[in-house]
N, C-alpha and C positions, 0 to 999 in steps of 0.2 A: 513375615517381616519382623521388625525388632521393637521390643519394649525396653526403653532406656530409663533407668532410675539413677538420678543424680542428686547432688545436694540442693539444686535449685527446683527440683520437681520431678515429674514423671512425664515421659514423652513416648509416643508410639503411633502406629497406624491404626485406623479404625477397622473394627471387625476381626474375624479370625478366632484363635484359641486364647483362652484366658492364660495369662502369664507370658504369652508370646507377642501379644498385641495390646493396644489400648482398648480393651473391651469394657462394657458397662461394669462388670464385676471388678476389674482392675481399678476403674475410676472410683467406685464406691469404697474399696478398701483403702486407697491412698487418701481420699478425702476424709475418711474416718480416722486414719492415722494422724493426719495433720490436725484435725479438730481435737483429737484426744491429747496430742502434744500441747496444743494451745491451752487446753483446760488445765493440764498439769503445770505448765509454765505460769499460769495466772492463779494458781491455788484453787481451782475449781469454781471460781467466781463466774458470774454470768459473762459469757463471751459473745462478742459480735464480730462478724467477718464481712468484709466487702468483697463482692465478686463481679467481674466484668468479662466480656469475651470479644474476640474479633469476629469477623463475619463468615469464617469458613463454615462449610456445609454441616459439619457435625457439631458446631458450637452450641446450638440450642439443646441438643440431646445431652451433651456432656455437662453443660451448665446446669440443666435440670437435675441430673443425677447428683451433682455435687450439692446443690441447694437442699435437696430432700434428705441427703445423707447428713448434712450438717444440722438441719433442724431436728432430724432423728436423734442426734447426739445431745439435743437441748441447747444448741447454739443458734443465736439470732443471725439472720442473713439480710444484708442490704444488697439488692441486685441492681447493678448499674446497666444491665443489658448490653447492647452493642457499645463497645467502649474501646479504649486504647490502653496499652500497658502503663504509660505514664499517668493517664487519667486515674487508673485504679490506685497507683502508688500515692498520688496526691490525695485521693479520697480517703485512704486509710488514716492519714494524718488529720484531714479536715473533719472527718466524722468521729475522730478520737476512739477508734476501735482497736481490737487486739490483733488483727491480721487481715490478709487479703489473698485472693486467688485470681489469677488472670488465666483464662482459658484461651490459649493460643499456642501454636507451634511456630510462631515468629515467621521466619523466611522459608520454612519447609513447605513442600507442595500440599495440595488440598487434602490428600489422604491422611495426613498427619494431624494430630492435635496434642495438646499438652496441658498440664496444670503447673503454672508457675506460682511459687509460694512466697508470701511476704510476711515480715514481722510487723510489730506494732508501729515501726517507723516508716512503713511503706517501702522497705528495702528487702532485697533477696536474703534468704537465710545463709548462714555460714556453714562450713563443712560439718561441724559438730552437730548443729541443729538438723541439717538435712539427713545426716546419718541416723539420727535418732528416729526420725519419721519413717525412714526406710525400714528400720528395725521393727517399729510398731506395726507397719503394714505386713511385713513378712511373718510376724509372730501373732497376728490378729489381736494385738493388745488394744482393744477398745470395747466399750460397753455403752449401749444405747439407752436413751432416756425412756422413762415411763410415759404414759399417755398424758399425764398432767404436767409433765416437765418438758414437753416438746418446744423447740425454739420457734421464733416468729419469722415471717418472711415479708419483707417490704421491698418496694421498687423505687429507685431514684433515677429518673430519666433526665436529670439536669446536670449530671457530672461533667460532661464534655464542655458545656457552657461555662461552668465554674472553673474548669481547667483553663479555658481560653482567657477568662477574666484575670486569672492569676498570672498568666504569661504577660498580658498587656500591662499589668501593674508593676512588673519588674522594673527597677530603677533605670537600667541601661537599655531597655527596649525603646528605641526612638520612634514612638508612634507618629508624632507630627512630621518628622523628617521623612518617614516612609510614605505617609499620606501625600506629602508634597511632591514626591517623585512620580506618583501615578503609575507604578509598575504594572506590567502585564505578565502573568505567570501561567504556565501550563502545569497541571498537577496530575500525576499518575499515582493513584492510590490502590492499584491492583484489585479493584472491586472489593475492598474491605473498609474498615472503619475510619481510615484516613480520609475516605471520601465524604465522611460526615464532618470530621474535625478540621481538616486543613482548609477547605473552602470557607468554612465559618470563621476561622481565624483570619484569613486573608481579607474577607469582607470587612471585618472590624478594623483592619489596617489600611483600608481604602485601596486595596490591590485588586485589579481585574483578574479574576480567576477563570481560566479555560479548563474545565474538567475533562480528564481522560481516564476512563476506567474508575469512576468515582461512585458507582452504584454499589452499595454494600450487599451484593448478592452471594459472595463467597465463591463465585466462578472466576478463578484467577485467569486472566487473559494471556498471561505469560508466566514463566518461572518467577515466583514472587521475591527471590533474592535480588536486591537492586544493584545488579552488576551491569556493566556496559553492554555485554552481549545479549542482555534481555530487554534493552531499552531503545530499540530502533524506532518504535512507534512514537514515543515522546520526542525523540530527537527530530524526527520529521515534522512533528506537529509544532514544535517550537519555531522551526524555520518557516513553516507555512503561515503561522499566525504572526510572524515578526515579533514574537514575545521577547521580553528582556531575559528570561531564564525559565527553567523548568525545575520542579521539585518532584522527587520520587520518594515514597515511603514504603516500608514493608507492611505486611498485614496487621501488625500490632503497633505500628507507628513509633517505634523507638530507634529506628535507623533512618538517616536522611542522606539521599544522594541528590546531586545538583547537575543540571544540564546547562551549558553555556548558550548564549544567544545564537551561536552558529551551529548548534546541535551537537557539539563535542562535549565530552564529559569533564566536569570540574574535577572529578575524582573523589571517591568516598573517603580516601585517606586525608583529603584536604578540607573536608567539611569541618572537622574539629580544628584544623589549623586556622582557617579563616575566622571562626567564631572566637577562638582563643586570642588571635591577633587583635580583634575588636575589644574584647574584655580587658586584655592587658593594657590597652591604651586608655581605658577608663579606670581600672582598678588593678594596679600592678600587684603581682604575687606569683606564687609557684603554680606550675601546671603538672599534670600527670597523664600518661597514657600507658598502655601495656607494651611489653617488650617487642611484640610483633608489629607495632604501628610505626609509621614513617618517622624518620629523624627530623623532618621539617618542623614539627612542634618544638623540638629542642632548639633548633636554629632560631625560630621566631621568638621563643621565650628568652633566649640569650640576647637577641637584638633589643628586647625591652629591658635588659638589665636584670632579669629575673632567673630563677633556677627551675630546671625541669627534672622530674623524677620518673622512673619507669617502675611499673608494677608487674607482677605475674599476670598471665592472660586470664580473662574472666572478669565480668562486671563487678562482682563482689570484691575481687582483689584490687581493682582500680579504686573503688569507693573506699576501701580500707586505707589504701595509701594516701588518697586525697585527704582523708580526715587526719591522718598522721602528720602530714606536712602542711595542713591548712591551705590546700590549693584553692585558687579562685575559679578554676575551670579544669575539666579533664574529660576523659572519655576513651573511646576506642577507635581504631582506624577503619572500622566498618560503618562509619557515619553516625556513631553514637556519641551524643553530646551530654555530658553530665555537668550541670551548672548548680552549685550548692545554694546560691541565692534563691533558687526555685526548690529543688529537692535533689537527693542523691540517687538519681536514676536516669537512664538514657531517655531523652525526650526530643522527638523530632519537632514538636511545636515550638519549644524553646529554641531549638537550632534554627528554625525558619525565622523566628522573630529577631534573633541576634544577627543572622546572616543578612537579612534585609536592612537592618540598622546599619551594619558595616557598609553595605553597598550604597545606601542612601547618603551616608556621611562622607564616604570617600569620593563619590561622584564617578567612580569607575564602572565600566561595564563588567558583567560577570567574568568574561574571558580575560579582560585586563587585570582584574583582581587575581585571578588564578595565575597569570603570567608574572605577577609581582612576587611570587614565592619561588624558592629554589625548586628545581625539577628533579625529583627522584622517582624511581620505579621499583615496584616490588614484584618478585617472582615467587610463586608458591608451588612447591613440589612435595612429594612424599616418597618414602622408600619402604617397601614391605620386607621384613626380615624373618628368618627362621623362627618358629614359635619359642624355642628354648633360649633365644638371644638375651643376654643380660644387657639391656639397653642403657641402664645407669652406668655400668662399667664401660660400655662403648663410648658414651658421652665424655666420661672421664679421660679416656684415651685421646679423644679429639682435643680436649683441653690441653693435653701435654704437647700434641702436635703443633698447636697454635699458642704456645705458652708466652711468646713474645708480643702477642696482641692483647688488647683489653678484653677481658672475659667477664660475663655476668652469668651467675648460676642460680638466680632466684627462681627460675622456671625453665628447667632444661639447661641448655647451653647457648648463650649468645656471644658471638665473636665480633668485636667492633674493630675494624681495621683503621689504620692511620689516614687513609684517603676518604674516610667517612662511609665507606661501604660496611655493611654488616650482614651477618647470617644468623638466624635463630633456629635452633633445633629442639623440638619437644616430642616426647614420646606420647603415644595414645594410651589412654587408661583402659581401653577395651580391646585393642588389637596390637600385634607385634609390628607397629608402624612408627616411623619417625617422620614427623611433619617438618618441612624445611621452608623457611621464609628468608629471602635474600633481597637486599635493597642496594641499588647502585644508581649511577647517573644516566643510564640508558636501559631500556628493556633487555637488550642483548647482553649487556654486562651483568645485569641482575640474574638472567638465566644462566650465564656462564658460571657465576658464583654458586648458584644452587646446584648446578651439575657437578661442580668441583667438590661440593660437600657430599653429594651422592657417591661420587667415586672414592672419596676419602673413607666414607662409611663402609662401602663395599670392600675396599682393600683391607680395612681393619677386621671385618667379619671373616 
């Protein structure tokens, strides 16, 4: 299988050969590199790191290796145990520590795991920082502590409750309005830590929670990426229970998908749209999403008389742009809500609280709310090219072909047509592949646009 090193951490499959998979040795080396980098960044002063994990089967092993490696470097560790990505991000700030590690492979299947690395703000590292850590790991640039200088290890089992309390305390979370509605909600937490956090949050909001796959066993009952094709069980359960809606989260609870009362999908792309619509009505300001996300966020932002900005793909890029333009809300079209009043990280708990607030105050059903927004559809394709292909040059040629259209080049090439259709093409960093995202007013038109770009690329090659 594959071991992937990137600016945000290291990811791979469990078992196999060192350097090819996420083995114990790879885990130790990368944890040591991160700890060493933090010590250098902080002038060798005493370092404390927060660590938490999702419920996947290898989590306890990987987490234990990391904790022992860090204490071996002389770093103090606060272990949150079973947790969520946003819970760890918030805990870094709350505990006033120098960094954090989330042991999770997000939406990847159970054989995968990863170390996601945070800075002292509880935010993902930038490209320069991530590259430095990779260099340390590859060159074995680390030195362990003597026996009298080993770090300490403590456990904090209250981090999820603290996270929930922080969400409930947000100014625009309409706790009383939500309680008054008496919502009934089905929750699919794919047998990971969302099964701990989401029912507890809903209980404090006075929402009746019907748990589905909420035991944090790590045995994922379906593909953990919250896409429509994986969510038949919750769709059926929402209908059977006559629930108002359903919530679906991925294993580390930073993505939120929603199911309408009739079992249809609200649409991951529209999670951010609905939450942004609500916040813009309370606190007007700019919004941000990445170039591959739906244009509906732009439409809704303009309706509120505000300005929308697009960033390069990747959470760290969205956050950077949000800070630059002082956005009131932003995120990604994969159901990732980033709400600065809470923190600069994708957070499904915040998304749930804002969405329920919006639903409660509008008085609409979930499906009625979805139908109040423009209907766009995204097609996703890719084209594999000969290994020697100069993809940057290829994208430049495409820009010339469509020179009469609006073109954005901050991340690959995005062509925005006058009829509001768009297509975004990005090259893979690891393979000779161009990924193609196209949006139009119908699934058929979106697919036609994607196929047109595939033909254009093929003709140019």
